[in-house]
C-alpha atoms as an extended CHARMM CRD file, in Angstrom:
* protein
*
       293  EXT
         1         1  UNK       CA            -48.3250000000        9.2980000000       22.6570000000  PROA      1               0.0000000000
         2         2  UNK       CA            -49.9540000000       10.7940000000       26.0290000000  PROA      2               0.0000000000
         3         3  UNK       CA            -49.0710000000        9.9640000000       29.2820000000  PROA      3               0.0000000000
         4         4  UNK       CA            -50.9960000000       11.0970000000       32.6870000000  PROA      4               0.0000000000
         5         5  UNK       CA            -48.8560000000       12.1820000000       35.7000000000  PROA      5               0.0000000000
         6         6  UNK       CA            -49.1150000000       12.6430000000       39.2500000000  PROA      6               0.0000000000
         7         7  UNK       CA            -48.4490000000       15.8730000000       40.7590000000  PROA      7               0.0000000000
         8         8  UNK       CA            -44.5920000000       16.2010000000       40.8620000000  PROA      8               0.0000000000
         9         9  UNK       CA            -44.3910000000       18.2580000000       44.0390000000  PROA      9               0.0000000000
        10        10  UNK       CA            -46.6520000000       16.3450000000       46.4920000000  PROA      10              0.0000000000
        11        11  UNK       CA            -47.2620000000       13.0340000000       44.4270000000  PROA      11              0.0000000000
        12        12  UNK       CA            -50.7930000000       13.2680000000       44.7720000000  PROA      12              0.0000000000
        13        13  UNK       CA            -53.1580000000       12.7160000000       41.8460000000  PROA      13              0.0000000000
        14        14  UNK       CA            -56.0120000000       14.5770000000       42.2490000000  PROA      14              0.0000000000
        15        15  UNK       CA            -55.9690000000       17.6620000000       40.2840000000  PROA      15              0.0000000000
        16        16  UNK       CA            -58.6880000000       20.8750000000       38.9480000000  PROA      16              0.0000000000
        17        17  UNK       CA            -58.7460000000       21.5500000000       35.4430000000  PROA      17              0.0000000000
        18        18  UNK       CA            -57.9270000000       24.9770000000       34.5640000000  PROA      18              0.0000000000
        19        19  UNK       CA            -57.4650000000       24.6590000000       30.6210000000  PROA      19              0.0000000000
        20        20  UNK       CA            -58.2200000000       22.3600000000       28.1420000000  PROA      20              0.0000000000
        21        21  UNK       CA            -55.7660000000       21.3660000000       25.8100000000  PROA      21              0.0000000000
        22        22  UNK       CA            -55.7780000000       23.7950000000       22.3070000000  PROA      22              0.0000000000
        23        23  UNK       CA            -53.9770000000       21.5300000000       20.1380000000  PROA      23              0.0000000000
        24        24  UNK       CA            -55.8400000000       19.0640000000       17.9720000000  PROA      24              0.0000000000
        25        25  UNK       CA            -56.4350000000       15.1280000000       18.7000000000  PROA      25              0.0000000000
        26        26  UNK       CA            -53.1750000000       13.2330000000       18.1520000000  PROA      26              0.0000000000
        27        27  UNK       CA            -51.0860000000       16.5220000000       17.4190000000  PROA      27              0.0000000000
        28        28  UNK       CA            -47.7340000000       14.6630000000       16.7180000000  PROA      28              0.0000000000
        29        29  UNK       CA            -44.6460000000       16.2170000000       18.5890000000  PROA      29              0.0000000000
        30        30  UNK       CA            -41.5130000000       17.7650000000       17.1440000000  PROA      30              0.0000000000
        31        31  UNK       CA            -38.4490000000       18.9790000000       18.0120000000  PROA      31              0.0000000000
        32        32  UNK       CA            -39.4360000000       22.5660000000       16.5260000000  PROA      32              0.0000000000
        33        33  UNK       CA            -41.9330000000       22.4000000000       19.7260000000  PROA      33              0.0000000000
        34        34  UNK       CA            -39.0770000000       22.3420000000       21.8220000000  PROA      34              0.0000000000
        35        35  UNK       CA            -36.9480000000       24.9630000000       20.7230000000  PROA      35              0.0000000000
        36        36  UNK       CA            -36.0070000000       27.7990000000       22.7070000000  PROA      36              0.0000000000
        37        37  UNK       CA            -37.7860000000       30.2620000000       19.7720000000  PROA      37              0.0000000000
        38        38  UNK       CA            -40.5400000000       28.6480000000       18.9180000000  PROA      38              0.0000000000
        39        39  UNK       CA            -44.0240000000       30.1680000000       17.5780000000  PROA      39              0.0000000000
        40        40  UNK       CA            -46.1710000000       27.7770000000       19.7470000000  PROA      40              0.0000000000
        41        41  UNK       CA            -47.8220000000       30.4630000000       22.0430000000  PROA      41              0.0000000000
        42        42  UNK       CA            -51.0190000000       29.0490000000       23.0190000000  PROA      42              0.0000000000
        43        43  UNK       CA            -50.8910000000       25.9460000000       21.6970000000  PROA      43              0.0000000000
        44        44  UNK       CA            -50.7290000000       23.2510000000       24.7680000000  PROA      44              0.0000000000
        45        45  UNK       CA            -52.2820000000       19.6270000000       26.8880000000  PROA      45              0.0000000000
        46        46  UNK       CA            -54.6370000000       20.0870000000       29.0950000000  PROA      46              0.0000000000
        47        47  UNK       CA            -53.5500000000       22.1260000000       32.1010000000  PROA      47              0.0000000000
        48        48  UNK       CA            -54.1370000000       21.2950000000       35.0210000000  PROA      48              0.0000000000
        49        49  UNK       CA            -54.4330000000       22.4670000000       39.3650000000  PROA      49              0.0000000000
        50        50  UNK       CA            -53.2900000000       19.7950000000       41.8120000000  PROA      50              0.0000000000
        51        51  UNK       CA            -55.9040000000       19.8740000000       44.5610000000  PROA      51              0.0000000000
        52        52  UNK       CA            -53.5950000000       19.5840000000       47.6860000000  PROA      52              0.0000000000
        53        53  UNK       CA            -50.3220000000       21.3160000000       46.9010000000  PROA      53              0.0000000000
        54        54  UNK       CA            -51.4200000000       24.1560000000       44.0580000000  PROA      54              0.0000000000
        55        55  UNK       CA            -48.9680000000       23.2630000000       41.6480000000  PROA      55              0.0000000000
        56        56  UNK       CA            -49.8890000000       23.8300000000       37.9000000000  PROA      56              0.0000000000
        57        57  UNK       CA            -48.8630000000       21.1860000000       35.1130000000  PROA      57              0.0000000000
        58        58  UNK       CA            -49.5540000000       19.4390000000       31.8200000000  PROA      58              0.0000000000
        59        59  UNK       CA            -51.7070000000       16.3510000000       32.3620000000  PROA      59              0.0000000000
        60        60  UNK       CA            -51.3400000000       14.2810000000       29.8620000000  PROA      60              0.0000000000
        61        61  UNK       CA            -48.7320000000       15.2130000000       28.1170000000  PROA      61              0.0000000000
        62        62  UNK       CA            -45.7490000000       13.6880000000       25.3010000000  PROA      62              0.0000000000
        63        63  UNK       CA            -44.3250000000       10.8410000000       27.0160000000  PROA      63              0.0000000000
        64        64  UNK       CA            -41.1890000000       11.1200000000       28.5370000000  PROA      64              0.0000000000
        65        65  UNK       CA            -39.1500000000        9.3530000000       26.4440000000  PROA      65              0.0000000000
        66        66  UNK       CA            -40.4730000000       10.7100000000       23.4260000000  PROA      66              0.0000000000
        67        67  UNK       CA            -39.7260000000       14.4220000000       25.1410000000  PROA      67              0.0000000000
        68        68  UNK       CA            -35.9420000000       13.6740000000       25.9390000000  PROA      68              0.0000000000
        69        69  UNK       CA            -35.5950000000       11.7460000000       22.0180000000  PROA      69              0.0000000000
        70        70  UNK       CA            -37.0750000000       15.5400000000       20.6150000000  PROA      70              0.0000000000
        71        71  UNK       CA            -34.2700000000       17.5590000000       22.8270000000  PROA      71              0.0000000000
        72        72  UNK       CA            -31.7180000000       15.9810000000       21.3940000000  PROA      72              0.0000000000
        73        73  UNK       CA            -33.2190000000       16.6830000000       18.0090000000  PROA      73              0.0000000000
        74        74  UNK       CA            -33.7880000000       20.3080000000       18.6430000000  PROA      74              0.0000000000
        75        75  UNK       CA            -32.4900000000       23.3410000000       16.3200000000  PROA      75              0.0000000000
        76        76  UNK       CA            -33.0160000000       27.1450000000       17.0700000000  PROA      76              0.0000000000
        77        77  UNK       CA            -30.9360000000       28.9970000000       14.2320000000  PROA      77              0.0000000000
        78        78  UNK       CA            -33.3520000000       32.2800000000       15.8260000000  PROA      78              0.0000000000
        79        79  UNK       CA            -31.9200000000       31.7330000000       19.1730000000  PROA      79              0.0000000000
        80        80  UNK       CA            -28.4040000000       32.4550000000       17.6160000000  PROA      80              0.0000000000
        81        81  UNK       CA            -29.8710000000       35.5500000000       15.2910000000  PROA      81              0.0000000000
        82        82  UNK       CA            -31.1210000000       36.9910000000       18.3760000000  PROA      82              0.0000000000
        83        83  UNK       CA            -28.4760000000       36.0110000000       21.3170000000  PROA      83              0.0000000000
        84        84  UNK       CA            -27.3130000000       39.3810000000       21.4710000000  PROA      84              0.0000000000
        85        85  UNK       CA            -29.8510000000       40.4340000000       23.7720000000  PROA      85              0.0000000000
        86        86  UNK       CA            -29.6850000000       37.5740000000       25.5230000000  PROA      86              0.0000000000
        87        87  UNK       CA            -26.3610000000       38.0230000000       26.6460000000  PROA      87              0.0000000000
        88        88  UNK       CA            -27.6280000000       41.6380000000       27.9830000000  PROA      88              0.0000000000
        89        89  UNK       CA            -30.0760000000       39.5110000000       30.3910000000  PROA      89              0.0000000000
        90        90  UNK       CA            -27.1070000000       37.1120000000       31.5600000000  PROA      90              0.0000000000
        91        91  UNK       CA            -25.1820000000       39.7510000000       32.1880000000  PROA      91              0.0000000000
        92        92  UNK       CA            -27.7180000000       41.2020000000       34.6940000000  PROA      92              0.0000000000
        93        93  UNK       CA            -28.2830000000       37.5810000000       35.9060000000  PROA      93              0.0000000000
        94        94  UNK       CA            -24.8260000000       37.3800000000       36.6260000000  PROA      94              0.0000000000
        95        95  UNK       CA            -24.9190000000       40.2890000000       38.1670000000  PROA      95              0.0000000000
        96        96  UNK       CA            -27.4660000000       39.2370000000       40.2230000000  PROA      96              0.0000000000
        97        97  UNK       CA            -26.0930000000       35.7890000000       41.7200000000  PROA      97              0.0000000000
        98        98  UNK       CA            -22.1940000000       37.6210000000       42.3840000000  PROA      98              0.0000000000
        99        99  UNK       CA            -24.2230000000       39.5680000000       45.0750000000  PROA      99              0.0000000000
       100       100  UNK       CA            -24.9000000000       36.2560000000       46.6640000000  PROA      100             0.0000000000
       101       101  UNK       CA            -21.8040000000       34.1370000000       46.1370000000  PROA      101             0.0000000000
       102       102  UNK       CA            -18.0790000000       34.4680000000       45.2720000000  PROA      102             0.0000000000
       103       103  UNK       CA            -17.1360000000       31.2400000000       44.0860000000  PROA      103             0.0000000000
       104       104  UNK       CA            -16.1880000000       30.9240000000       40.5030000000  PROA      104             0.0000000000
       105       105  UNK       CA            -17.1160000000       26.9440000000       39.2110000000  PROA      105             0.0000000000
       106       106  UNK       CA            -20.8060000000       26.5880000000       37.9880000000  PROA      106             0.0000000000
       107       107  UNK       CA            -22.4990000000       24.2930000000       36.5470000000  PROA      107             0.0000000000
       108       108  UNK       CA            -25.3350000000       25.7060000000       34.0150000000  PROA      108             0.0000000000
       109       109  UNK       CA            -28.0620000000       22.8340000000       33.3490000000  PROA      109             0.0000000000
       110       110  UNK       CA            -29.6210000000       23.5950000000       29.7500000000  PROA      110             0.0000000000
       111       111  UNK       CA            -26.9340000000       25.7690000000       28.4440000000  PROA      111             0.0000000000
       112       112  UNK       CA            -28.4540000000       25.1700000000       24.8600000000  PROA      112             0.0000000000
       113       113  UNK       CA            -25.4630000000       27.2840000000       22.9400000000  PROA      113             0.0000000000
       114       114  UNK       CA            -23.3160000000       28.0820000000       26.1630000000  PROA      114             0.0000000000
       115       115  UNK       CA            -24.6490000000       32.0360000000       25.6680000000  PROA      115             0.0000000000
       116       116  UNK       CA            -24.4900000000       32.3630000000       29.6570000000  PROA      116             0.0000000000
       117       117  UNK       CA            -21.3510000000       30.2930000000       29.8280000000  PROA      117             0.0000000000
       118       118  UNK       CA            -19.3090000000       32.5190000000       27.4630000000  PROA      118             0.0000000000
       119       119  UNK       CA            -20.7720000000       35.2140000000       29.6140000000  PROA      119             0.0000000000
       120       120  UNK       CA            -19.4270000000       33.9090000000       32.7920000000  PROA      120             0.0000000000
       121       121  UNK       CA            -16.2200000000       33.0450000000       31.2800000000  PROA      121             0.0000000000
       122       122  UNK       CA            -15.6540000000       36.3670000000       30.1670000000  PROA      122             0.0000000000
       123       123  UNK       CA            -16.3090000000       36.8190000000       33.9000000000  PROA      123             0.0000000000
       124       124  UNK       CA            -13.9890000000       34.7570000000       35.5420000000  PROA      124             0.0000000000
       125       125  UNK       CA            -15.8390000000       32.0630000000       36.0910000000  PROA      125             0.0000000000
       126       126  UNK       CA            -15.0400000000       28.1920000000       35.2340000000  PROA      126             0.0000000000
       127       127  UNK       CA            -18.1030000000       26.9900000000       33.6120000000  PROA      127             0.0000000000
       128       128  UNK       CA            -19.4360000000       23.5170000000       32.5520000000  PROA      128             0.0000000000
       129       129  UNK       CA            -22.1670000000       22.8480000000       30.7470000000  PROA      129             0.0000000000
       130       130  UNK       CA            -25.3640000000       20.3450000000       29.7120000000  PROA      130             0.0000000000
       131       131  UNK       CA            -27.0720000000       20.4640000000       27.1110000000  PROA      131             0.0000000000
       132       132  UNK       CA            -29.0530000000       17.5200000000       25.5760000000  PROA      132             0.0000000000
       133       133  UNK       CA            -29.4510000000       19.1070000000       21.8930000000  PROA      133             0.0000000000
       134       134  UNK       CA            -26.8000000000       18.2090000000       19.5910000000  PROA      134             0.0000000000
       135       135  UNK       CA            -27.4100000000       21.1220000000       17.1890000000  PROA      135             0.0000000000
       136       136  UNK       CA            -26.8710000000       23.4270000000       20.2250000000  PROA      136             0.0000000000
       137       137  UNK       CA            -23.5910000000       21.7250000000       21.4720000000  PROA      137             0.0000000000
       138       138  UNK       CA            -22.2400000000       21.6430000000       17.9770000000  PROA      138             0.0000000000
       139       139  UNK       CA            -23.1010000000       25.5770000000       17.5900000000  PROA      139             0.0000000000
       140       140  UNK       CA            -20.7750000000       26.1110000000       20.1170000000  PROA      140             0.0000000000
       141       141  UNK       CA            -17.8260000000       23.4840000000       19.3600000000  PROA      141             0.0000000000
       142       142  UNK       CA            -15.6280000000       26.1380000000       18.2380000000  PROA      142             0.0000000000
       143       143  UNK       CA            -15.9300000000       28.6460000000       21.3610000000  PROA      143             0.0000000000
       144       144  UNK       CA            -13.0840000000       26.2800000000       22.9510000000  PROA      144             0.0000000000
       145       145  UNK       CA            -13.4560000000       27.9180000000       26.1380000000  PROA      145             0.0000000000
       146       146  UNK       CA            -16.5780000000       26.4980000000       26.8100000000  PROA      146             0.0000000000
       147       147  UNK       CA            -16.7050000000       22.8600000000       28.0680000000  PROA      147             0.0000000000
       148       148  UNK       CA            -20.6130000000       21.2360000000       27.2390000000  PROA      148             0.0000000000
       149       149  UNK       CA            -21.3330000000       17.9370000000       27.4700000000  PROA      149             0.0000000000
       150       150  UNK       CA            -23.7860000000       16.5080000000       25.3020000000  PROA      150             0.0000000000
       151       151  UNK       CA            -25.9400000000       14.5470000000       27.7440000000  PROA      151             0.0000000000
       152       152  UNK       CA            -29.7390000000       14.9890000000       29.6790000000  PROA      152             0.0000000000
       153       153  UNK       CA            -29.1110000000       15.9750000000       33.3810000000  PROA      153             0.0000000000
       154       154  UNK       CA            -30.8880000000       12.8460000000       34.1130000000  PROA      154             0.0000000000
       155       155  UNK       CA            -27.5270000000       10.7390000000       32.8890000000  PROA      155             0.0000000000
       156       156  UNK       CA            -24.6190000000       13.1180000000       34.4210000000  PROA      156             0.0000000000
       157       157  UNK       CA            -22.4440000000       10.8840000000       36.3850000000  PROA      157             0.0000000000
       158       158  UNK       CA            -19.7350000000       12.2070000000       33.5540000000  PROA      158             0.0000000000
       159       159  UNK       CA            -19.8900000000       15.1190000000       36.0770000000  PROA      159             0.0000000000
       160       160  UNK       CA            -17.4340000000       14.3200000000       38.7380000000  PROA      160             0.0000000000
       161       161  UNK       CA            -17.0130000000       17.5890000000       40.1690000000  PROA      161             0.0000000000
       162       162  UNK       CA            -19.2850000000       19.8400000000       42.6410000000  PROA      162             0.0000000000
       163       163  UNK       CA            -19.4080000000       23.5590000000       42.1910000000  PROA      163             0.0000000000
       164       164  UNK       CA            -20.2530000000       26.5480000000       43.4760000000  PROA      164             0.0000000000
       165       165  UNK       CA            -23.1460000000       27.1410000000       41.6410000000  PROA      165             0.0000000000
       166       166  UNK       CA            -25.4930000000       25.7480000000       39.5070000000  PROA      166             0.0000000000
       167       167  UNK       CA            -28.3490000000       27.2860000000       36.9200000000  PROA      167             0.0000000000
       168       168  UNK       CA            -31.4120000000       26.7750000000       35.0280000000  PROA      168             0.0000000000
       169       169  UNK       CA            -31.6970000000       29.4410000000       33.2130000000  PROA      169             0.0000000000
       170       170  UNK       CA            -35.4970000000       28.6470000000       31.5630000000  PROA      170             0.0000000000
       171       171  UNK       CA            -34.8710000000       25.2870000000       32.2720000000  PROA      171             0.0000000000
       172       172  UNK       CA            -37.4010000000       23.7990000000       34.2290000000  PROA      172             0.0000000000
       173       173  UNK       CA            -40.3440000000       24.1260000000       33.5650000000  PROA      173             0.0000000000
       174       174  UNK       CA            -39.3590000000       22.1000000000       30.5130000000  PROA      174             0.0000000000
       175       175  UNK       CA            -38.3370000000       19.1330000000       32.8920000000  PROA      175             0.0000000000
       176       176  UNK       CA            -40.1730000000       15.9810000000       32.7320000000  PROA      176             0.0000000000
       177       177  UNK       CA            -39.1130000000       15.4800000000       36.6160000000  PROA      177             0.0000000000
       178       178  UNK       CA            -38.0100000000       19.1460000000       38.1470000000  PROA      178             0.0000000000
       179       179  UNK       CA            -37.9370000000       17.3890000000       41.7380000000  PROA      179             0.0000000000
       180       180  UNK       CA            -35.1150000000       14.6720000000       40.7460000000  PROA      180             0.0000000000
       181       181  UNK       CA            -33.3500000000       17.3420000000       39.3510000000  PROA      181             0.0000000000
       182       182  UNK       CA            -33.0470000000       19.6550000000       41.3900000000  PROA      182             0.0000000000
       183       183  UNK       CA            -31.4780000000       16.6730000000       44.2680000000  PROA      183             0.0000000000
       184       184  UNK       CA            -29.0270000000       16.2090000000       41.3210000000  PROA      184             0.0000000000
       185       185  UNK       CA            -28.3140000000       19.4110000000       41.3930000000  PROA      185             0.0000000000
       186       186  UNK       CA            -27.9970000000       19.2340000000       45.4690000000  PROA      186             0.0000000000
       187       187  UNK       CA            -25.5770000000       16.0350000000       45.1170000000  PROA      187             0.0000000000
       188       188  UNK       CA            -22.9150000000       18.6950000000       42.8510000000  PROA      188             0.0000000000
       189       189  UNK       CA            -23.1740000000       21.2360000000       44.8040000000  PROA      189             0.0000000000
       190       190  UNK       CA            -20.3520000000       22.2110000000       47.1500000000  PROA      190             0.0000000000
       191       191  UNK       CA            -22.0630000000       22.3810000000       50.6620000000  PROA      191             0.0000000000
       192       192  UNK       CA            -21.4780000000       26.5970000000       50.3510000000  PROA      192             0.0000000000
       193       193  UNK       CA            -22.6070000000       26.7930000000       46.6060000000  PROA      193             0.0000000000
       194       194  UNK       CA            -26.0280000000       27.8720000000       45.7930000000  PROA      194             0.0000000000
       195       195  UNK       CA            -28.7100000000       28.1090000000       43.0470000000  PROA      195             0.0000000000
       196       196  UNK       CA            -30.4190000000       29.8700000000       40.5700000000  PROA      196             0.0000000000
       197       197  UNK       CA            -33.1830000000       29.5610000000       38.8170000000  PROA      197             0.0000000000
       198       198  UNK       CA            -35.3000000000       31.3260000000       35.9260000000  PROA      198             0.0000000000
       199       199  UNK       CA            -38.9150000000       30.2620000000       35.4410000000  PROA      199             0.0000000000
       200       200  UNK       CA            -42.4620000000       31.5970000000       34.8870000000  PROA      200             0.0000000000
       201       201  UNK       CA            -44.4600000000       33.1980000000       37.7110000000  PROA      201             0.0000000000
       202       202  UNK       CA            -48.0110000000       31.8030000000       37.6800000000  PROA      202             0.0000000000
       203       203  UNK       CA            -48.8980000000       34.8720000000       39.6000000000  PROA      203             0.0000000000
       204       204  UNK       CA            -49.0550000000       38.6230000000       39.3930000000  PROA      204             0.0000000000
       205       205  UNK       CA            -51.5150000000       41.7440000000       36.8780000000  PROA      205             0.0000000000
       206       206  UNK       CA            -50.7210000000       40.1410000000       33.5370000000  PROA      206             0.0000000000
       207       207  UNK       CA            -50.6260000000       36.1550000000       34.2450000000  PROA      207             0.0000000000
       208       208  UNK       CA            -54.4880000000       37.0090000000       36.1660000000  PROA      208             0.0000000000
       209       209  UNK       CA            -55.2970000000       39.2560000000       33.1010000000  PROA      209             0.0000000000
       210       210  UNK       CA            -54.2960000000       36.8870000000       30.1100000000  PROA      210             0.0000000000
       211       211  UNK       CA            -55.9680000000       33.7130000000       31.7380000000  PROA      211             0.0000000000
       212       212  UNK       CA            -56.5470000000       31.0180000000       29.2560000000  PROA      212             0.0000000000
       213       213  UNK       CA            -54.2000000000       33.6830000000       26.4200000000  PROA      213             0.0000000000
       214       214  UNK       CA            -51.3860000000       33.7550000000       28.4660000000  PROA      214             0.0000000000
       215       215  UNK       CA            -48.6870000000       33.1230000000       26.2700000000  PROA      215             0.0000000000
       216       216  UNK       CA            -46.4390000000       30.5670000000       28.0530000000  PROA      216             0.0000000000
       217       217  UNK       CA            -48.8940000000       28.3630000000       28.0110000000  PROA      217             0.0000000000
       218       218  UNK       CA            -47.3250000000       26.0350000000       25.2720000000  PROA      218             0.0000000000
       219       219  UNK       CA            -46.4240000000       22.3840000000       24.4580000000  PROA      219             0.0000000000
       220       220  UNK       CA            -42.9130000000       22.5290000000       25.7820000000  PROA      220             0.0000000000
       221       221  UNK       CA            -43.4880000000       24.1200000000       28.9630000000  PROA      221             0.0000000000
       222       222  UNK       CA            -44.7570000000       20.9920000000       31.4580000000  PROA      222             0.0000000000
       223       223  UNK       CA            -44.6950000000       23.0630000000       34.8660000000  PROA      223             0.0000000000
       224       224  UNK       CA            -45.9570000000       26.4430000000       35.6580000000  PROA      224             0.0000000000
       225       225  UNK       CA            -45.1800000000       27.3940000000       39.4010000000  PROA      225             0.0000000000
       226       226  UNK       CA            -45.2700000000       30.3880000000       41.8910000000  PROA      226             0.0000000000
       227       227  UNK       CA            -43.3730000000       31.5950000000       44.5920000000  PROA      227             0.0000000000
       228       228  UNK       CA            -44.8710000000       29.2510000000       47.2400000000  PROA      228             0.0000000000
       229       229  UNK       CA            -44.7920000000       25.9450000000       44.6000000000  PROA      229             0.0000000000
       230       230  UNK       CA            -41.3510000000       27.1670000000       43.5510000000  PROA      230             0.0000000000
       231       231  UNK       CA            -40.6030000000       27.3210000000       47.2300000000  PROA      231             0.0000000000
       232       232  UNK       CA            -41.8580000000       24.0240000000       48.3150000000  PROA      232             0.0000000000
       233       233  UNK       CA            -39.9390000000       21.9010000000       45.6060000000  PROA      233             0.0000000000
       234       234  UNK       CA            -36.7110000000       23.3820000000       46.6820000000  PROA      234             0.0000000000
       235       235  UNK       CA            -37.3270000000       22.9350000000       50.0850000000  PROA      235             0.0000000000
       236       236  UNK       CA            -38.3080000000       19.2560000000       49.4710000000  PROA      236             0.0000000000
       237       237  UNK       CA            -35.3660000000       18.9780000000       47.3350000000  PROA      237             0.0000000000
       238       238  UNK       CA            -32.9580000000       19.9720000000       50.1160000000  PROA      238             0.0000000000
       239       239  UNK       CA            -32.5950000000       23.8100000000       49.4340000000  PROA      239             0.0000000000
       240       240  UNK       CA            -33.9780000000       26.5910000000       51.4570000000  PROA      240             0.0000000000
       241       241  UNK       CA            -34.4430000000       29.8380000000       49.2650000000  PROA      241             0.0000000000
       242       242  UNK       CA            -32.9130000000       32.6800000000       50.6710000000  PROA      242             0.0000000000
       243       243  UNK       CA            -33.7030000000       35.2430000000       47.6800000000  PROA      243             0.0000000000
       244       244  UNK       CA            -36.5950000000       36.0920000000       44.8540000000  PROA      244             0.0000000000
       245       245  UNK       CA            -36.6260000000       38.4370000000       42.5690000000  PROA      245             0.0000000000
       246       246  UNK       CA            -38.4460000000       39.6920000000       39.0830000000  PROA      246             0.0000000000
       247       247  UNK       CA            -36.7040000000       38.0460000000       36.1180000000  PROA      247             0.0000000000
       248       248  UNK       CA            -36.1630000000       40.5400000000       33.3510000000  PROA      248             0.0000000000
       249       249  UNK       CA            -35.5830000000       39.4730000000       29.6200000000  PROA      249             0.0000000000
       250       250  UNK       CA            -33.6120000000       41.7350000000       27.3090000000  PROA      250             0.0000000000
       251       251  UNK       CA            -35.0820000000       41.8670000000       23.6530000000  PROA      251             0.0000000000
       252       252  UNK       CA            -34.5850000000       42.7800000000       20.9550000000  PROA      252             0.0000000000
       253       253  UNK       CA            -37.3840000000       44.7800000000       18.6050000000  PROA      253             0.0000000000
       254       254  UNK       CA            -36.4780000000       41.9280000000       15.8080000000  PROA      254             0.0000000000
       255       255  UNK       CA            -37.0800000000       39.2920000000       17.8890000000  PROA      255             0.0000000000
       256       256  UNK       CA            -40.4990000000       40.4990000000       19.4400000000  PROA      256             0.0000000000
       257       257  UNK       CA            -41.4110000000       41.4690000000       15.8870000000  PROA      257             0.0000000000
       258       258  UNK       CA            -40.6340000000       37.5260000000       15.1160000000  PROA      258             0.0000000000
       259       259  UNK       CA            -42.8100000000       36.8510000000       17.9800000000  PROA      259             0.0000000000
       260       260  UNK       CA            -45.7440000000       39.3570000000       17.3100000000  PROA      260             0.0000000000
       261       261  UNK       CA            -46.0730000000       38.3840000000       13.6630000000  PROA      261             0.0000000000
       262       262  UNK       CA            -45.4150000000       34.6240000000       14.2700000000  PROA      262             0.0000000000
       263       263  UNK       CA            -42.2920000000       34.9400000000       11.7850000000  PROA      263             0.0000000000
       264       264  UNK       CA            -44.2120000000       37.0040000000        9.4330000000  PROA      264             0.0000000000
       265       265  UNK       CA            -41.8930000000       40.1380000000       10.4380000000  PROA      265             0.0000000000
       266       266  UNK       CA            -40.4670000000       41.1010000000        6.6110000000  PROA      266             0.0000000000
       267       267  UNK       CA            -42.2550000000       44.7380000000        7.1910000000  PROA      267             0.0000000000
       268       268  UNK       CA            -40.9690000000       45.5120000000       10.6560000000  PROA      268             0.0000000000
       269       269  UNK       CA            -37.4810000000       44.3760000000        9.4550000000  PROA      269             0.0000000000
       270       270  UNK       CA            -37.6750000000       46.7320000000        6.6600000000  PROA      270             0.0000000000
       271       271  UNK       CA            -38.1680000000       50.0760000000        9.2040000000  PROA      271             0.0000000000
       272       272  UNK       CA            -34.1660000000       49.7370000000       10.3680000000  PROA      272             0.0000000000
       273       273  UNK       CA            -35.3920000000       49.2400000000       14.2210000000  PROA      273             0.0000000000
       274       274  UNK       CA            -34.5400000000       45.4480000000       15.1770000000  PROA      274             0.0000000000
       275       275  UNK       CA            -31.7420000000       46.0550000000       16.6820000000  PROA      275             0.0000000000
       276       276  UNK       CA            -33.1440000000       47.8900000000       19.1710000000  PROA      276             0.0000000000
       277       277  UNK       CA            -32.6830000000       45.9460000000       22.5240000000  PROA      277             0.0000000000
       278       278  UNK       CA            -35.6140000000       47.1940000000       25.5010000000  PROA      278             0.0000000000
       279       279  UNK       CA            -36.2870000000       45.1890000000       28.2710000000  PROA      279             0.0000000000
       280       280  UNK       CA            -39.3140000000       43.3740000000       29.3200000000  PROA      280             0.0000000000
       281       281  UNK       CA            -41.1090000000       42.6200000000       32.8110000000  PROA      281             0.0000000000
       282       282  UNK       CA            -44.4890000000       41.9100000000       33.2810000000  PROA      282             0.0000000000
       283       283  UNK       CA            -44.6800000000       40.4570000000       36.2660000000  PROA      283             0.0000000000
       284       284  UNK       CA            -44.9720000000       36.8400000000       34.9620000000  PROA      284             0.0000000000
       285       285  UNK       CA            -41.2630000000       35.1930000000       35.7050000000  PROA      285             0.0000000000
       286       286  UNK       CA            -39.0270000000       35.3500000000       38.4980000000  PROA      286             0.0000000000
       287       287  UNK       CA            -35.3110000000       34.6750000000       39.7700000000  PROA      287             0.0000000000
       288       288  UNK       CA            -34.8730000000       31.6860000000       42.3430000000  PROA      288             0.0000000000
       289       289  UNK       CA            -31.6460000000       31.5680000000       44.3750000000  PROA      289             0.0000000000
       290       290  UNK       CA            -31.3670000000       28.7350000000       47.1600000000  PROA      290             0.0000000000
       291       291  UNK       CA            -28.7250000000       27.3770000000       49.5810000000  PROA      291             0.0000000000
       292       292  UNK       CA            -28.5760000000       23.7580000000       50.5790000000  PROA      292             0.0000000000
       293       293  UNK       CA            -31.2130000000       23.5930000000       54.0490000000  PROA      293             0.0000000000
């Protein structure tokens, strides 16, 4: 079932259609469509842009209830298989965080299997994570140093503490109501705390070059930000942006082959290059840091 939504930034219901849906009519949503390493690049609902504020989003989209239920069922073995490169990505991100914040308590929203959390704990942080996927939480159960709550951030009543840092790494674009989540995060943040977000950036040469073929137009991505719209949404949620910088993903050649060949990567794997890790930065991802306003 599909639902139509108003702009999550300004609340208006007037938009221009950027790209029509590429999905087969009535194509059912599966948990696999929502996994981090799924191969659904270019498969998406209709993409629109708000006429008033410019926010880009999917409309109509899968119903909120269906999306929430499906995230609980997500499994992603490929995520763990290629997690070594993610550790490097998160080490770099943590270094950027520590340039701005010296506190030691953090909440990782949408922590999945806890790769960032483990990186932060090894760096001396006290970390709490919240993650809806039952599989992801079970995958890290043996990591006794990781405190992962199996729940949605929309139901965060079990989290009583406040934190120096709240992170949403590649999460905000998946949320059905990102502005509300940012407001929840503000309530969970200490007065001198900061929030750190990574997300796609609908700007730059690569984004414009790709047009409708931009690989990050995907069914699981509900919102697509520019530096302007993410800044405005944070402002409305009670934050002040203090830094925006490019976000660099480190990936193994094995993961790139897996993505580029849609999983038909047996030949490339035979070359013995799969464990080589490279940085990928095409100008279409950003890190955003903000403090309470």
